[in-house]
N, C-alpha and C positions, 0 to 999 in steps of 0.2 A: 560412744556407743556405750552407754552406762551400761545395759544389757551383759556385753562383754566385758566391761570393766569388772562388774559383781563378778561373774564365774571367774575369769582369771583372777582376780584378787582373794578368791576365796581360796582357790586350789593352792596358788601360792605360797598364801601364809597357813594354810594347814601343813605344807609340804616343810615351810622353813620350822615349824615347831615341833612336828616330828623329826626333823632333822636335830632338833636340841636335844630332845631324848635320846636320839642315837650316841651324841654326844657326849651326855652324861654319863652313860653306860661305861666310859674310861676313867671315870671318877669316882670312887668310893665312897666318898663322905655324903652323907644325909641331911648336912646342913650347911647353906648357901647363902648367909645370913647379908654378908657384904654383896653378893650378885642378887637378891631381893631385894635390896634398896637401890640398887643399881635399875633392877626391873620397873619399879615403882616410880622413880623419878622418868624412866624413858615411856612408860604408858602413860604418865601425867602430861609430859610433854607432847607425846601425839595426840592425844583427847584437846591439848589447847591449838595445837597447829589444826587440827579436824575442825575445831569450831570456828578458827578465823578463814578455813578455807569455804565453809559455810555460810559464815558471814559474805564473804566475797561473794560467791553465788548469788546469794538471796539480793545482795545488793544491784548486781547485775541482771537479774531479774524484774526488778522492781523499775529499773530504769527500760528495760524493754517494755514495760508497760505501761508505763509513762510516756514514752516517745511515740506508742499506738494512739491512745489516747491523745496527745499533740497533733499528730499526721490528723486523725477526724478530724477536729477542730480547726486545722489550717483549712482542710478540703471544703468541708463545711462552708467557714467563713468565705473562702474565695469564689463558692460556687452565690454565693448571695453579692459579692462584689461585682461578679461578672456582668450584674443587670444595671451596672454603670455606664458598661461599655454600648456601642452602636448594636441597634439591634441584631443586623446580621453576625455579627463579632459577638455576642453575650450569647446568641443560641448555640453557634459554633466552640465558643468557650466551652458550656455548660455542658455539652456532647461529652468533648471531651474529659469531662472531669470526672463523668460517669464511669467512662471507658477506664480512665488513670484510677478511680476508687476500685473499679472490678480488679483491675491488676495487681493492687496494693494487697487486696483482699487473700487473692492467690500466693501472694507472696508469703504471707504466715501462714498460710494452711497447707502448702505442697510441701512433700518432703522427697521427690522426685529431683534429684542432680539437674538431670537433663532440661528438665521441667522448669527449674529454678533460671536456670540461664535466659530461656526462651523469654520468660518472666521480665528478668531484668533488663535485656534487651529492649523488650515492646517498654518497657516502663520509661527508659532513657528516650524514644522515638517519642514519647508522650508528652514527654518533660519539654522536650524541642519544640512539639508544635504548642502548647500550653504556652509557651516562653513567646511563641513568634506570635501567637495569636495578641496577646496583650501588649505585645511590643509594636505590633502594626500599630493598634488600636491608640498606642500613646504617641507614635511617630504622627500620626494624621491629626489628633487633638490632644496636644499636650497641656492638660488642664489637673488640678489637684484633684478632681474627681477619679480622674482615669488614673492617676497616680496609687488611687488607692488599691485599684484592683489588679496596678503592677506590683505595690507591694504584698497584697495576700497572695499572688502567685509565687515573689520569692518564698515567703513563708511555707508553703506547699511543697516547693522543691529541696529547701532547707530541712524540712522535716522530714524527709525521705532519707537525706545524707546524715542525720542524725541516727535515723534508726538500724541504716546500714553500719554505723560507725558502733551503737549500742550491740549488734550482732556479731561484731567481730570483737569485741570486747571480752575473752575468756580470760580463767584463772591461768596465771603463767605456769608453764612447763615447770621451772625450777619449784612451785611449791609444791606441783603433783610429785617431783621428784622427791623433795625432801619426805615428805608423808609416806612415799614410798619406803624409802630406807628407813625409817623411823619404825614403820610398821613391822618389816623384817626384821630388824636387830631386836623388838620388843617381842615377838613372835618365838624367835630363836633362842631367846634366854627364856621365855616363860617354858618352853620344852623342855631347856636346861634345868631348870630351878624344881618343874612338876613332875620331873621323872621318878621320884620316889613318893608320891603321893599316889592313894589307891585310887583316886576318881583322875587320874590326870590324863586318860583319854576324853573325858567330858570336857575339862578343862581344856584341852587342847583344841575342842572344837568351837568353843563359846568365842574365844577371842578372835578368831579369824573370820567368825560369821558377824559377829558384831561390826567390824572393822570394814567387813567387806559391804555392809549394809550401807555404813557411813558413807563411802567412796559411791558408792554407787546413786545415794539421794547427792552427793554433790554433783555427782559430773551428771544427774538427769537433769539438775535446773541448771546447771550451769552450760547444757548441750541445747540451744533454741528451737531443734529439731529433732533429736534425739530424744529417746526416751518416753516418757508417760506425761512430763509437766511439760507443758507448753504456753505461750503468749496466744488466747484468744483473741481475735480480731472483733471485738463484741462491739467495739465504739464506732468501728469501721462499718461492720454487716447492720448496726441501727443508724447508721446515717445512709444507708441505701434507699430503704422506702422514701426519706423526705427529702430526697434529691429527686425521687420518682413523683 
C-alpha cells in the first residue's frame, strides 16, 4: 500500500525530527560540528540506499513488462501453431486459447484479492485443458509437425509461471528495514542539529517529506497491484483482435 507508506513515513519521520529538537533543548551548545559531519554521512548513506532500492524496484517493473510481452508472443504463436493439429482439435485449442487470453488480461487488471484467486484457479484449469488438447493430438499423431504445437503450448504455460514469479519478486524486507532505520536516525540528528536555526521548523518538514515521497515512489513501482504505476497488458490486449 504505497499511499499508506507515504503517510506513515511522513508522520513518523516528522515526529522523529521533532524529537531531535526536544533532545537539543537539554544541550546548551550552539555548535555541533561533529554531529553535523555524522548527519551528512548518514543522509548520504540514506540517499545511496534509496537509489539502490529504486534501481531494484525499476528492474522488477521492467521484468514484469518483459514477461507480459513474452506471454503475448507465446499465446499468439501457439494460436498459429494450433492450425497444425487436426481440425477438431485445432478449433478446440484455439477456443481455449481465447479464453485463456481473457483470463491473463484479467490477471493484470484486477485489484481484488478474491477475484484474483478465481482467476488463478480458472487459469490453472485452462492450462490443464490446453495441455490435454495438444497431448491427445500428439499421442494420436506423433509427428514433428504436431511436436511444434506441443512445444508452443509448453512456452505458453512456462511464460505464465515466469510472470507469476516476477510478480512475487519484491524488494527484500531487510532493505526496507535498513532504509527506515537510517531515515529515522537521520531525521533525529537533523532535529538535534537544526534546533538553534531560525528556520528549523521549515527544515524539519522538508527532509521527512522528501524521504516519504521517495519511499512512496519505490513502493509504488515495486507493488504490482497497489499504487498508481502498473504494468498494463497492452500486448495481450493488442493480441485479442488478431485472434478474433
